[in-house]
Structures are given as C-alpha cells and as structure tokens.
N, CA, C and O atoms as CSV, one atom per row, in Angstrom:
chain,resi,resn,atom,element,x,y,z
A,1,THR,N,N,97.125,94.493,98.713
A,1,THR,CA,C,98.193,95.445,98.967
A,1,THR,C,C,99.059,95.563,97.726
A,1,THR,O,O,99.187,94.615,96.951
A,2,ASP,N,N,99.641,96.712,97.547
A,2,ASP,CA,C,100.483,96.912,96.372
A,2,ASP,C,C,101.859,96.284,96.569
A,2,ASP,O,O,102.094,95.590,97.558
A,3,ASP,N,N,102.763,96.528,95.629
A,3,ASP,CA,C,104.080,95.886,95.661
A,3,ASP,C,C,105.195,96.789,96.180
A,3,ASP,O,O,106.371,96.446,96.056
A,4,VAL,N,N,104.846,97.928,96.756
A,4,VAL,CA,C,105.859,98.818,97.327
A,4,VAL,C,C,106.153,98.346,98.749
A,4,VAL,O,O,105.231,98.250,99.559
A,5,PRO,N,N,107.408,98.049,99.073
A,5,PRO,CA,C,107.736,97.574,100.417
A,5,PRO,C,C,107.288,98.560,101.493
A,5,PRO,O,O,107.426,99.773,101.339
A,6,VAL,N,N,106.752,98.018,102.582
A,6,VAL,CA,C,106.335,98.861,103.702
A,6,VAL,C,C,107.563,99.299,104.488
A,6,VAL,O,O,108.590,98.621,104.489
A,7,SER,N,N,107.443,100.429,105.149
A,7,SER,CA,C,108.547,100.894,105.991
A,7,SER,C,C,107.987,101.708,107.146
A,7,SER,O,O,106.926,102.324,107.033
A,8,ASN,N,N,108.707,101.703,108.247
A,8,ASN,CA,C,108.344,102.490,109.426
A,8,ASN,C,C,106.934,102.194,109.932
A,8,ASN,O,O,106.213,103.112,110.322
A,9,LEU,N,N,106.537,100.933,109.930
A,9,LEU,CA,C,105.208,100.572,110.404
A,9,LEU,C,C,105.262,99.682,111.645
A,9,LEU,O,O,104.359,98.874,111.866
A,10,GLY,N,N,106.286,99.821,112.437
A,10,GLY,CA,C,106.365,99.075,113.691
A,10,GLY,C,C,106.501,97.588,113.481
A,10,GLY,O,O,107.479,97.119,112.899
A,11,GLN,N,N,105.513,96.841,113.960
A,11,GLN,CA,C,105.593,95.382,113.926
A,11,GLN,C,C,105.163,94.780,112.591
A,11,GLN,O,O,105.262,93.565,112.414
A,12,ILE,N,N,104.693,95.585,111.656
A,12,ILE,CA,C,104.294,95.070,110.349
A,12,ILE,C,C,105.554,94.729,109.563
A,12,ILE,O,O,106.403,95.589,109.325
A,13,LYS,N,N,105.665,93.464,109.162
A,13,LYS,CA,C,106.885,92.985,108.504
A,13,LYS,C,C,106.954,93.344,107.023
A,13,LYS,O,O,108.003,93.749,106.524
A,14,ASP,N,N,105.825,93.193,106.322
A,14,ASP,CA,C,105.830,93.380,104.874
A,14,ASP,C,C,104.398,93.578,104.382
A,14,ASP,O,O,103.466,93.653,105.183
A,15,ASN,N,N,104.226,93.662,103.065
A,15,ASN,CA,C,102.900,93.875,102.487
A,15,ASN,C,C,101.934,92.731,102.775
A,15,ASN,O,O,100.733,92.951,102.926
A,16,TRP,N,N,102.448,91.537,102.850
A,16,TRP,CA,C,101.599,90.388,103.154
A,16,TRP,C,C,101.027,90.523,104.561
A,16,TRP,O,O,99.835,90.307,104.778
A,17,ASP,N,N,101.878,90.878,105.505
A,17,ASP,CA,C,101.449,91.099,106.879
A,17,ASP,C,C,100.394,92.208,106.931
A,17,ASP,O,O,99.374,92.064,107.605
A,18,LEU,N,N,100.635,93.294,106.231
A,18,LEU,CA,C,99.692,94.407,106.185
A,18,LEU,C,C,98.357,93.962,105.588
A,18,LEU,O,O,97.298,94.353,106.080
A,19,SER,N,N,98.402,93.160,104.547
A,19,SER,CA,C,97.203,92.650,103.899
A,19,SER,C,C,96.375,91.795,104.859
A,19,SER,O,O,95.152,91.929,104.916
A,20,VAL,N,N,97.033,90.931,105.602
A,20,VAL,CA,C,96.337,90.081,106.580
A,20,VAL,C,C,95.709,90.939,107.673
A,20,VAL,O,O,94.589,90.672,108.109
A,21,MET,N,N,96.421,91.961,108.112
A,21,MET,CA,C,95.891,92.830,109.164
A,21,MET,C,C,94.660,93.597,108.676
A,21,MET,O,O,93.702,93.766,109.431
A,22,ARG,N,N,94.674,94.055,107.447
A,22,ARG,CA,C,93.502,94.741,106.888
A,22,ARG,C,C,92.312,93.786,106.831
A,22,ARG,O,O,91.199,94.144,107.216
A,23,SER,N,N,92.552,92.592,106.356
A,23,SER,CA,C,91.501,91.593,106.248
A,23,SER,C,C,90.927,91.248,107.623
A,23,SER,O,O,89.714,91.109,107.781
A,24,THR,N,N,91.792,91.113,108.597
A,24,THR,CA,C,91.357,90.796,109.955
A,24,THR,C,C,90.480,91.910,110.519
A,24,THR,O,O,89.498,91.630,111.206
A,25,GLU,N,N,90.815,93.150,110.243
A,25,GLU,CA,C,90.001,94.274,110.713
A,25,GLU,C,C,88.610,94.249,110.095
A,25,GLU,O,O,87.628,94.544,110.776
A,26,VAL,N,N,88.511,93.904,108.821
A,26,VAL,CA,C,87.204,93.813,108.169
A,26,VAL,C,C,86.384,92.707,108.815
A,26,VAL,O,O,85.202,92.900,109.097
A,27,VAL,N,N,86.992,91.555,109.052
A,27,VAL,CA,C,86.293,90.444,109.701
A,27,VAL,C,C,85.848,90.854,111.101
A,27,VAL,O,O,84.731,90.544,111.514
A,28,ARG,N,N,86.702,91.536,111.818
A,28,ARG,CA,C,86.360,92.015,113.162
A,28,ARG,C,C,85.103,92.897,113.121
A,28,ARG,O,O,84.199,92.733,113.940
A,29,LEU,N,N,85.056,93.820,112.176
A,29,LEU,CA,C,83.887,94.698,112.037
A,29,LEU,C,C,82.625,93.907,111.694
A,29,LEU,O,O,81.551,94.182,112.228
A,30,LEU,N,N,82.759,92.931,110.808
A,30,LEU,CA,C,81.605,92.105,110.453
A,30,LEU,C,C,81.079,91.349,111.672
A,30,LEU,O,O,79.870,91.307,111.901
A,31,VAL,N,N,81.967,90.760,112.442
A,31,VAL,CA,C,81.572,89.996,113.630
A,31,VAL,C,C,80.944,90.922,114.669
A,31,VAL,O,O,79.930,90.579,115.277
A,32,GLU,N,N,81.541,92.088,114.872
A,32,GLU,CA,C,80.986,93.054,115.827
A,32,GLU,C,C,79.598,93.528,115.418
A,32,GLU,O,O,78.835,94.016,116.252
A,33,ASN,N,N,79.270,93.388,114.145
A,33,ASN,CA,C,77.964,93.816,113.652
A,33,ASN,C,C,77.028,92.650,113.359
A,33,ASN,O,O,76.069,92.792,112.599
A,34,GLY,N,N,77.309,91.497,113.963
A,34,GLY,CA,C,76.358,90.406,113.939
A,34,GLY,C,C,76.632,89.230,113.028
A,34,GLY,O,O,75.886,88.251,113.071
A,35,VAL,N,N,77.650,89.278,112.217
A,35,VAL,CA,C,77.963,88.128,111.368
A,35,VAL,C,C,78.644,87.074,112.246
A,35,VAL,O,O,79.630,87.380,112.917
A,36,PRO,N,N,78.134,85.839,112.252
A,36,PRO,CA,C,78.764,84.801,113.082
A,36,PRO,C,C,80.231,84.579,112.693
A,36,PRO,O,O,80.572,84.496,111.513
A,37,ASN,N,N,81.080,84.487,113.710
A,37,ASN,CA,C,82.516,84.328,113.432
A,37,ASN,C,C,82.837,83.008,112.744
A,37,ASN,O,O,83.930,82.849,112.200
A,38,THR,N,N,81.922,82.079,112.758
A,38,THR,CA,C,82.135,80.806,112.062
A,38,THR,C,C,81.885,80.929,110.559
A,38,THR,O,O,82.136,79.990,109.804
A,39,GLN,N,N,81.389,82.095,110.129
A,39,GLN,CA,C,81.056,82.272,108.717
A,39,GLN,C,C,81.993,83.226,107.984
A,39,GLN,O,O,81.758,83.555,106.821
A,40,VAL,N,N,83.040,83.666,108.647
A,40,VAL,CA,C,83.980,84.590,108.004
A,40,VAL,C,C,85.414,84.132,108.242
A,40,VAL,O,O,85.752,83.638,109.317
A,41,ILE,N,N,86.241,84.300,107.235
A,41,ILE,CA,C,87.647,83.908,107.324
A,41,ILE,C,C,88.493,85.026,106.724
A,41,ILE,O,O,88.341,85.351,105.546
A,42,PRO,N,N,89.381,85.618,107.518
A,42,PRO,CA,C,90.266,86.628,106.940
A,42,PRO,C,C,91.410,85.965,106.173
A,42,PRO,O,O,91.910,84.914,106.573
A,43,ALA,N,N,91.810,86.583,105.083
A,43,ALA,CA,C,92.954,86.081,104.315
A,43,ALA,C,C,93.645,87.264,103.656
A,43,ALA,O,O,92.988,88.198,103.196
A,44,GLY,N,N,94.950,87.221,103.614
A,44,GLY,CA,C,95.715,88.281,102.969
A,44,GLY,C,C,96.542,87.716,101.828
A,44,GLY,O,O,97.072,86.610,101.927
A,45,ARG,N,N,96.651,88.463,100.760
A,45,ARG,CA,C,97.413,88.020,99.594
A,45,ARG,C,C,98.669,88.851,99.365
A,45,ARG,O,O,99.532,88.475,98.571
A,46,GLY,N,N,98.770,89.982,100.063
A,46,GLY,CA,C,99.935,90.833,99.859
A,46,GLY,C,C,100.050,91.249,98.409
A,46,GLY,O,O,99.047,91.552,97.764
A,47,GLU,N,N,101.249,91.266,97.902
A,47,GLU,CA,C,101.469,91.663,96.508
A,47,GLU,C,C,101.350,90.490,95.535
A,47,GLU,O,O,101.624,90.651,94.346
A,48,PHE,N,N,100.949,89.322,96.016
A,48,PHE,CA,C,101.013,88.112,95.210
A,48,PHE,C,C,99.881,87.935,94.207
A,48,PHE,O,O,100.068,87.239,93.209
A,49,ILE,N,N,98.720,88.534,94.428
A,49,ILE,CA,C,97.609,88.410,93.483
A,49,ILE,C,C,97.043,89.811,93.232
A,49,ILE,O,O,95.977,90.150,93.745
A,50,PRO,N,N,97.746,90.617,92.451
A,50,PRO,CA,C,97.260,91.975,92.207
A,50,PRO,C,C,96.026,91.976,91.305
A,50,PRO,O,O,95.874,91.118,90.435
A,51,LYS,N,N,95.164,92.940,91.526
A,51,LYS,CA,C,94.007,93.127,90.650
A,51,LYS,C,C,94.459,93.758,89.336
A,51,LYS,O,O,93.946,93.436,88.265
A,52,VAL,N,N,95.431,94.663,89.444
A,52,VAL,CA,C,95.975,95.379,88.292
A,52,VAL,C,C,97.480,95.171,88.277
A,52,VAL,O,O,98.138,95.370,89.299
A,53,ALA,N,N,98.037,94.776,87.140
A,53,ALA,CA,C,99.461,94.434,87.066
A,53,ALA,C,C,100.378,95.640,86.865
A,53,ALA,O,O,101.567,95.569,87.175
A,54,GLU,N,N,99.842,96.734,86.355
A,54,GLU,CA,C,100.690,97.892,86.083
A,54,GLU,C,C,101.325,98.426,87.370
A,54,GLU,O,O,100.882,98.103,88.472
A,55,LYS,N,N,102.351,99.233,87.217
A,55,LYS,CA,C,103.080,99.775,88.363
A,55,LYS,C,C,102.786,101.262,88.578
A,55,LYS,O,O,103.606,101.976,89.155
A,56,THR,N,N,101.633,101.728,88.122
A,56,THR,CA,C,101.285,103.137,88.267
A,56,THR,C,C,100.691,103.401,89.650
A,56,THR,O,O,100.345,102.469,90.377
A,57,THR,N,N,100.580,104.669,89.998
A,57,THR,CA,C,99.955,105.050,91.267
A,57,THR,C,C,98.511,104.563,91.314
A,57,THR,O,O,98.055,104.071,92.346
A,58,GLU,N,N,97.793,104.696,90.207
A,58,GLU,CA,C,96.396,104.263,90.146
A,58,GLU,C,C,96.279,102.749,90.317
A,58,GLU,O,O,95.383,102.265,91.008
A,59,ALA,N,N,97.179,102.011,89.691
A,59,ALA,CA,C,97.156,100.548,89.807
A,59,ALA,C,C,97.452,100.121,91.236
A,59,ALA,O,O,96.790,99.231,91.770
A,60,ARG,N,N,98.428,100.740,91.848
A,60,ARG,CA,C,98.746,100.394,93.238
A,60,ARG,C,C,97.559,100.696,94.145
A,60,ARG,O,O,97.262,99.930,95.062
A,61,SER,N,N,96.889,101.798,93.894
A,61,SER,CA,C,95.708,102.149,94.675
A,61,SER,C,C,94.615,101.093,94.509
A,61,SER,O,O,93.962,100.718,95.483
A,62,ALA,N,N,94.415,100.617,93.286
A,62,ALA,CA,C,93.410,99.581,93.026
A,62,ALA,C,C,93.765,98.277,93.724
A,62,ALA,O,O,92.875,97.506,94.083
A,63,ASN,N,N,95.041,98.024,93.918
A,63,ASN,CA,C,95.475,96.786,94.563
A,63,ASN,C,C,95.373,96.853,96.085
A,63,ASN,O,O,95.483,95.824,96.752
A,64,ARG,N,N,95.168,98.029,96.637
A,64,ARG,CA,C,94.939,98.165,98.084
A,64,ARG,C,C,93.438,98.049,98.312
A,64,ARG,O,O,92.728,99.052,98.371
A,65,ARG,N,N,92.974,96.835,98.439
A,65,ARG,CA,C,91.541,96.599,98.504
A,65,ARG,C,C,91.234,95.439,99.439
A,65,ARG,O,O,92.114,94.662,99.810
A,66,THR,N,N,89.975,95.345,99.804
A,66,THR,CA,C,89.470,94.185,100.520
A,66,THR,C,C,88.340,93.619,99.679
A,66,THR,O,O,87.419,94.343,99.300
A,67,GLU,N,N,88.406,92.347,99.392
A,67,GLU,CA,C,87.344,91.683,98.646
A,67,GLU,C,C,86.589,90.768,99.592
A,67,GLU,O,O,87.187,90.045,100.389
A,68,ILE,N,N,85.277,90.808,99.495
A,68,ILE,CA,C,84.435,89.919,100.289
A,68,ILE,C,C,83.804,88.933,99.317
A,68,ILE,O,O,83.100,89.325,98.387
A,69,ILE,N,N,84.062,87.664,99.542
A,69,ILE,CA,C,83.557,86.603,98.671
A,69,ILE,C,C,82.454,85.873,99.425
A,69,ILE,O,O,82.678,85.359,100.520
A,70,ILE,N,N,81.279,85.831,98.843
A,70,ILE,CA,C,80.145,85.147,99.464
A,70,ILE,C,C,79.996,83.794,98.784
A,70,ILE,O,O,79.791,83.712,97.573
A,71,SER,N,N,80.102,82.740,99.578
A,71,SER,CA,C,79.992,81.378,99.055
A,71,SER,C,C,78.715,80.741,99.589
A,71,SER,O,O,78.436,80.826,100.785
A,72,PRO,N,N,77.943,80.110,98.726
A,72,PRO,CA,C,76.721,79.460,99.194
A,72,PRO,C,C,77.043,78.165,99.933
A,72,PRO,O,O,78.123,77.593,99.785
A,73,LYS,N,N,76.079,77.723,100.728
A,73,LYS,CA,C,76.194,76.394,101.315
A,73,LYS,C,C,75.930,75.417,100.174
A,73,LYS,O,O,74.816,75.353,99.655
A,74,LEU,N,N,76.932,74.671,99.792
A,74,LEU,CA,C,76.816,73.829,98.602
A,74,LEU,C,C,75.740,72.764,98.724
A,74,LEU,O,O,75.085,72.444,97.732
A,75,ASP,N,N,75.539,72.204,99.922
A,75,ASP,CA,C,74.511,71.177,100.067
A,75,ASP,C,C,73.123,71.755,99.796
A,75,ASP,O,O,72.289,71.093,99.178
A,76,VAL,N,N,72.869,72.973,100.248
A,76,VAL,CA,C,71.586,73.628,99.988
A,76,VAL,C,C,71.449,73.929,98.497
A,76,VAL,O,O,70.381,73.733,97.918
A,77,LEU,N,N,72.512,74.399,97.886
A,77,LEU,CA,C,72.495,74.697,96.456
A,77,LEU,C,C,72.200,73.440,95.635
A,77,LEU,O,O,71.382,73.478,94.716
A,78,PHE,N,N,72.855,72.344,95.959
A,78,PHE,CA,C,72.625,71.093,95.229
A,78,PHE,C,C,71.197,70.586,95.436
A,78,PHE,O,O,70.599,70.034,94.513
A,79,ASP,N,N,70.645,70.769,96.639
A,79,ASP,CA,C,69.255,70.384,96.885
A,79,ASP,C,C,68.307,71.193,96.005
A,79,ASP,O,O,67.356,70.649,95.444
A,80,LEU,N,N,68.571,72.496,95.887
A,80,LEU,CA,C,67.734,73.350,95.043
A,80,LEU,C,C,67.821,72.936,93.578
A,80,LEU,O,O,66.812,72.906,92.874
A,81,ILE,N,N,69.015,72.623,93.131
A,81,ILE,CA,C,69.205,72.185,91.747
A,81,ILE,C,C,68.472,70.869,91.507
A,81,ILE,O,O,67.860,70.676,90.457
A,82,GLY,N,N,68.534,69.972,92.476
A,82,GLY,CA,C,67.895,68.671,92.347
A,82,GLY,C,C,66.379,68.738,92.325
A,82,GLY,O,O,65.730,67.818,91.827
A,83,GLN,N,N,65.799,69.811,92.856
A,83,GLN,CA,C,64.343,69.954,92.889
A,83,GLN,C,C,63.770,70.358,91.539
A,83,GLN,O,O,62.569,70.222,91.307
A,84,ASN,N,N,64.608,70.847,90.661
A,84,ASN,CA,C,64.108,71.325,89.355
A,84,ASN,C,C,64.270,70.269,88.328
A,84,ASN,O,O,63.910,70.476,87.169
C-alpha cells in the first residue's frame, strides 16, 4: 500500500489495515482454488516497506501490490543438495 492516508473506508483504520485485508483476500482466493490453507500466510506491510521510494503517482501505484513468495521445504532442499 502507498503512503497516502486512507479515508472514508468504513472499518479500515489505515494503510496497514488495508494492506492486510488485500493480502487476506488473495489467500482466500488461493485456498478456494485448492491451495491448502496450511501452506499460505497473509501478511500486510502497509507503507512500511515500499517497492518504490518516490512520492509520485506512478510510485504509489507500484506500491499497491501483492507479492507471493514461494519458499521451498528446506529439509527436502537440503536432502537434494546432500545427494550431489
């Protein structure tokens, strides 16, 4: 989410809250489409970790994003490394 304070959004308190809600919706869609709920975690960063630091309209747009991070099962990865 960008750094412009939210307004007139009902129960949404701030950009951090909005960020968490966006993330939760993405997780909801993933689970509804077959991804096990034990394999996804929603997280929101609000304005605290921007992708782009500038204060332009384009930068704010770039900061309104959802990132999906795929992490391997480390034990399986280490087993594969150990086999070589």
